[in-house]
N, C-alpha and C positions, 0 to 999 in steps of 0.2 A: 638572440632571444630576449635579452634584457631590454632591448630598445623597443620591442613591440608593446609591452604594457605602457611604457612612457608615451608612445605615440597615441595609443588609444586614450590615455588619460588627457593628453593635450587636446585631442579631438573632442572629447566630452566637455572639457572646460570651455573650448571655443564655442561649441554648440550651446552650452548653458549661458555663456555671455551674450551670444546673439539673441537667445530667447529672452533673457532678462532685459536687454536693450529694447527689443520689440514690445514687450509688455509695458515697459516704462514709457515708451512712446504712446501706446494706446491709452495708458492711464493719464498721460499729460494731455492728450487730445480730448479725453472724456471730461477732465476738469475744465479745460478751456471751453468746451461746449456748454457746460453748466453755467459758466460765467457769461458767455455770449447769450445764452437763453434768457438770463435775467435782463440783460441790456435790450434784447429784442422785445421782451414783454413790456419793458418800460417805454421803449420807443413806440411800440404798437399802441399802447394806451394813449400816449400823447398825440400820435397822428390820428387815431380814431376819433378822439374828442375834437381835435382841430378840424377834421373833415366833417364831422357831424354838425359843428357849429359854424361852418364856413359861411352860411347864408347871412348870419348876423355879424360875425367877426369881420368878414370882407365887405359886407353890404353897408354896415353902419360905421365900422372902423372905431375911431376914438370916441364917437358919440355914444357908443355902447358902454365905454368905460367911464365916461365923465357925467352921465346923467343918472338920476335916481328914479325916474318915472318907470313904472312897471304896470302895463295895462294890456292884458291879452286881448281885450275886446277891440282895441284900436291897433293891435300889433305894434305897440310901443314898448321897448324893453331897454332898461338901463341896469348895469351891473354894480353901480356905485353903492347902493344900499346893502346888497348881500356881501360885498367885499368889506364894507365898513363894519357891518355886524360881525363878520368872521374875525376880523383883526381886533376889534374891541373886546369881544368875549374871550378870545385867546389871550389877549394881554392881561385882562382881569384875572383869568385863571392862573397865568404865570406869576403875577404879582402876589397872589394869595398862596399858591402852592409851593413856591420855591422856599420862602422862609420856614414854613411849617415842615417841609421835607428835610431841610437842612437841620432843623432842631431835632426832629425824630431820629435822623441818621446819627447825629452826634450823641444823642442820648443813648442809643443802642450800642454804639461803639466805644464811648468814653465813660459814661456815667452809670448806666443801668446795671443792676446786679445780674448775675448769670441766670437766675431763675425767672427773671422778667423778660429777658431778651427773646426767648423762644415764643411765648404767647404774643408779644407785640409784633414780632416779625411775621408770625402766622396770620395775624389780623391784617397786616398790610398786604400780604400776598392774597388774602381772601378778597380784599377790596379790589385788587387788580383783576380778579377772576369774575367779578360780577358783570353780567351783560349790560350794555349801555341802555337798553330799553328799560331795565329795572331801575337804573339811575333816573331815567326820564319819568317813570311812574312815581318814584319816590319824590322827585322834585315837584311834580304836578300836584300830587295829593297831600303831601306833607310840607314841603319846603315853601311852595308858593303861598299857601295861607299864612305861614309864619312870617314871610317877608312882607305880605300885605298888612299884617298887624304892626310891624315895626317901621314901615315906610313913613307914616306920619311923624314918628319921632326923629327919623333921619332927616326929613325935610325941615322940621322945626329946629334941629340942632346944627346940622351941617349946611342947610339950605341958605343960610344968611352969611356964610363965610365968603369973602371975596375970592374970585377965581374958582374956588371949589364948589361954591353954592349951586350954580346951575346944573352940576352933575347929579344933584340929589333933590331935584324938584320934579314933581309929577303926581298923578293920582295914585292912590294906594291899591293897585290892582294885582300886585305880586309878580305878574309876568313882565319880563324885561331883560335888558342886557346884563344888569347886575346879577339877577337870579341865574341866568344862563352861565355867567362867568364863575359864580360860586360852585354850581353843579359841575362844571368842567374842572374846576380846581380840585374837587374831591375825586374826580375820575383820574386825573393825571398825577395826583399826589403819590400813589403807590409806585408808579414807574420811576419818577424822579428820586423818591426816597430809596428805592431798592438799588438804583445805580450808585447813589451817594454812599449808602451803607457798604456796598461791596468795595468801592474804591477806598473808602476810609480804612477798611480792614487791611488794605495792602500796604499801609504806611508801616515801615519797620519799627518794631517795638523799641529797639535801642535808641532811635532818634527821640521818641517821646520820653522815654525814661531818662535820657541825658538832659532834656530840657527841664523835666521835673526835678532832677538832681541839682540843677543850677538855680532852683527857686522859682521857676515859672508856674503861673497859675494854669488852670485848665483852659481858660479862654486864650491865654498867650500861647499855649501849646497848639491849640486848634488854629489860631490865626497865623502863627509864625512857622508851624511845622506841617500840620495836616493839610491845610488849604493850599499852600504853595506846592506841596508834593503831589496833590491830586487835582490841581486846577483844571487841566485839560479835560480829564474824564468827567469832572463835575459839570463843566460847561456843555459837554456832549450829552450828558443826561438831561440837562435843562432843555436843550433843543430837541431832544427826543420827546419829552413831554409836550413841548410846543407843537411839534408835528402831529401828535395825537390830538391835541386840542383843535388844531386847524381843520382836521377832517372829520370830527365827530358829528354824527347826524341825528340819531334818534333822541338822545337825551336833550340836545339843544332844541329840537323840534317841539318837544313837549312844553318847554318852559320859556321860550324866547318870545312868543306872542305873534310871530310871523306877520310883521307889519313892514311895509317898504318905505316908511317915513324915516328920514335921518334927523335925529334930534340930538341936542347936547346933553340930555339927561340920561343917566344910566338906569333910571326907574321906568323909562318908557319902553314899550315893546319894539322889537326890531326883527331882523331876519338875518340869515347867514346863507352862504352858498349851498351848503349841504342840506339845510332844512328847506330851502326853496325848491331844490331838485326833488327831495322826498315828497313834498306836499303836492307838487303840480305835474310831475312827470307822467303819471298814469293818464291824465286827461289831456295832455299836450299833443298838439298836432301841428304840422307845418312850421311856420316861423317860431311859434311858441316852443316847440320841441327843440328847434335849432338854438334858441336862446338859452334853454336849460343846459344843453350839451356844451354850449360856449361857456356857461358858468362852470361846468365841470373842468373845462380846459383851463380856466382862470385859477381854479383851486389847485390844479396840478402845477401851474406856473408859480403860484404863491408858495406852495409847499417846497417846490424845487429851489426857489430863491432863498427861503429860510434855511434849508439844509446846506445850500452853497455858502451862505454867510457863515453858518456854523463851521463848515469845513475850513474856510479861510481863516476864521478866528483861531481854530485849533492849530492850524499850520503856523500861524504867526506866533502863538504861544510856544509851540514846540521849538521854533527857531530861537526865541528868546531864552528858553531853558537850555538850549544847546550852547548858547554863548556863555 
C-alpha cells in the first residue's frame, strides 16, 4: 500500500517534467521565430528596394554611382550628389553633436547638483520626443534666416583661411549643407547624450572615489577612469546617432536646399538620399521611380556599412579590454 502513493507521485513528477519540457520548447521556438521575423523583415526591405531599383542599378551599373547629373527629363540619373549630401550632413552633425553630448553627460553625472539633474535630463528627453517635421519647420523659419545673417561674417573671417576657406564661401541664402548638419546635430544630440549619461552612471563609485583620494582632478578621473570603463558603449551611442542622422528625411528636406550640384562649400545648397526620395517620389514614374528606389537601396547599404563598422570596432575594443 505504501508503494502506491510513491508510484503516483513519480508519475505526476514525470508528467510535469514532460509538460515543462514541452512548454520550454514552445517558448524557445517562439523566441526564435521573433528573431527570424526581424531578419526576414530586414532581408525583405533590402530585396524589395533592390528589385524596385533594378532598372537603374543593373542598367547603368557604376555609372549610377559615379555621376552627379540628375535630370528626369532626359532620364539621366546619378546618385553621387545625394550620397555626398547624406555623408557630409551626417558628418557635420556628428562633429557638432558628439562633443556637446559628451559635455552634457559629464556635467549631469559628475558636476551638476542633484536639483539640476532632473530638469536638464527632462529637457534632453523632450528634445528626443519632438517630431522631425517640427525640427524642419524650426530650421526653415527660424534657423535659416539666422544662418543667412551670419554667413557673410563666416565668409569674411573663415573664407580666407587656407584649406578651410573654400568650405565657407558662397551666397548668404541660409539653406545649405551646414544648416542641415546643424539641425541634424540638434536632433541626434539627445540620443547620444542619453546613452552616454546612462553608461557613465554605470562606472563604480569606488573607482572614482579612489582616484579622487589619490589627488586626481575631475578631468583626470573622466579621462583615466570613466572613458576607459565605458568606451565601447560610448562608441555604440555615437554610431546610433550617426544612423539616425543618415536616415533623417523631413528636417533635412526643409533646410538643405535640394540642389543636385556638388560643391566644396558648406554654405551652398545640396541634397540627400532621403530628401530626394521625399521630394520626387509622388511624381516619379518609370525609370525615375526606379532611380529613387535605387537611392533607397543605397541608403540601406550605407546604413548597414556604418553599423557593420561600428560592430567591428566594438568587437575589437572588447578583445583589447579582454586582454
